[in-house]
N, C-alpha and C positions, 0 to 999 in steps of 0.2 A: 330379446329385443322387441320387435313390434307385436308379435303374437306367437302362438305355440306351433305354428306351421314350420316344418323343417325347411330351411332355406338351402337350396342346392346350388353349388358353384363348381366350375371347372378351373382348377389351378394350373397355370402355366409354370412349370418347374424346369429350371435350367441345370441344376446341380451346383449352383453357386450359393452364396451366403444369404442373399435376400429372400428368395422365393420360399424356402421352408419356414422362415420367420413369419412372412406374410401368411402362410398357411396356418401356422400355429395360432396367430392372432385371430384369424377368421374362424377357426374352430372354437376358440374361446368365446366368440360372439354367437355361436350356435349354428355355424354353416357346416353342412355336410359336403365334403370335398371328394372329387375324383381328380386325377392329375393327368396332364398331357405334357409330353416332352418332344421337342423338335430335334431330331438327330441330324447332324451336318456331315455324317459320313457320306462319301469316302474322303472328304476334305479334312476331317479330323478322325481321331480314333473314337472308341466308344466310352471313354472315361466319363463324359458328362451324363451319359445314360446310366452307367453303373452308379454314379453318385446319386442320381435322381431316384433310382430303385431303392437304394439304401435309406435315403431321406424319407421316401414315402413309407417305407416299413416303420421307421421311427414315429411317423405321424399317424400310423394306423390306417393308411390308405392301401387297400389291398391290390389294386390294379393300376398299372401305368399304361396309358395310351401313348405309343411311340409313333410319331409321324416321320417317315423317311423323306426329309425335306432337302437334303443336300443338293440334288440336281436342280430343283426349283430355285433354291437360293442362288445357285451359280448362274442361272439364267437371269435372275434379277440383277445380280452384280455385273454381268457382262453387257446387258442391254440398256442400262440406265446410267445416269451420271453418278459416279461413285460417292459423291458427297451426300447423296440422298439415301444411300444403302441402308443405314441403320433405321431410318424411319420406315422405308419400304419393307424391310425385314419384319419390323414389329407389326405393321399393318397386315402383312401377309399372315403372320402367326395368329393375330387376333381373329382374322376372318376365317381361317381354317378351324380355329378353336370354336368359333361361333357356330359353324356348321355342325360340328360334333356335339356341342352343348345343346343345341336346339333339338337334335335327334334324340338326346337323352332327357329332354325336358328340364335341363338345368337353366337357372334363371340369371346367373351371373358368371363373369370371368374374374379370376383373381390373379394378380401379378405382384412381383416384388419390386416394382418400380418406385423410386423415390426421387424427389425433385433435385436436379442438378448433379447427380452422381456420375452420369455419362451424358454424351451429347444428345442422345435420343430422349433424355428425360428433362429437358428444359420445359418450361410451362408452354411455350409455343409448340414444341414438338409433341408433347403429351396431348395437347388439344387436337392436333392433327391426327394422332393415333386414335383418340376417342371417337373421331368421326368415321372410323372404319367399321364400326359394329352398331347393331341395334341393341344388343345386350349391354347392360351396364358393366363397366370395368371397375372392380374394387381394388384399391391399392392401400392395404393396411399399414404399410411402412412409409407412405408418401412423404410425411413431414419429419421423419426420423433422421437423426445424424447417423453416420456409418457406425460409430462406436456403440450407439444404443442398439443397433441391429446385431452387432457382433456380441454384445453382452447377452442378448436374448438367445442368440445362436449357441453360445457356450453353455448357458443355463440349461438348455434343452438337449445337449449332446449332439447338436447338428454340426458344430464348427469343425471338429476333427475330420468329418467327411467333406464338408464344403470348402475348406481352406486349400491352399496350394495352387499350383499352376492350373490355369484355365485355358480352354480353347474357345475363347469368346470371339464371335464374329470373324471367323477365319477368312472370309472372303472379302473383308472390308480393308480399304487403305485410303490414304489421303486425308484431307481435312474435312470432317463431317459438318453438315449444316446444323447450326444450333437454333435457327429460326426457320419456319416453313409455313407455307400456306397450302390449303387443300387444292387450290388450282394448280400450283407447281407440282405437287406430289401426284395429282391425278394424271398430269401429262406424262410423268415418268412411268406411272403404272400402265398407261396405254402403250408405251414403248416396249414393255416386256410382256404385254398381254397377260396381265396379272390375274384376271378372272379364270383364264384357262389353267394357269399354274396353281391357283387355289383349289379348283375343282379336282385337278390331278392329285395334288397332295392329300386332299381329304379322303382319297381312296387308297392311298399308300400308307396304311396304318397297320399296326400289330398291337396286340394286348399282351403285356408282360405281367406275370405274377410277382408281386414285390417280395414274396417269401422265398423265391428261388435263390439258390446260392450264386453269388456273382463274385468275380475276382477282377481287380484292376489290371490293366495291361502292364507288362514289365517296364515299359518306357512311357512316360506321360509327356506329350509334346506340348509346348506352350506356343500357341498360334495367335495369341492376342496381338492386336494392332494398336 
């Protein structure tokens, strides 16, 4: 790309279809990746974490940073208007990731967001999410159709791991906002004391070796809303 300097980025990986494809595309452009996953336990099981570990191994990412974010996300859900939850959740994750990325001197965040796939990924909401960090957020699949992403996922042997029941946004319900302003979102963040939750979550991390043997739970619960 611009020069021979290695570009370092922190990948937000969920265990779903989009984020490993975004990772692969970033790697092809010369980015060195480390990955971070936000666990929603005890409100979900650990299936997303296991998927993320397996996907990271396929991507050649040796370590996965796991943030134990379940209790913080529950506070966000309980203390704010639920229609803002998806946006607040994403901004929370970006800001925790930024703290860790800066500590490791990574220059970018990478996500699997693409325009219009879910409510938090409208242009309005992505703009609000962008304003949560100083680091640039890279979105390699931003303008891709879902089938294009699936095709790349299948080509790289990600799809069999990523597909199936998901535990996405287990604490969300109701009709989410598809348009937002930084003023309205900032008001909601004050209600749940978001800075305190971010700082707490940034300390509740563990590092997992992606080469370790992992096994899916006997029962995968679908908690998607």
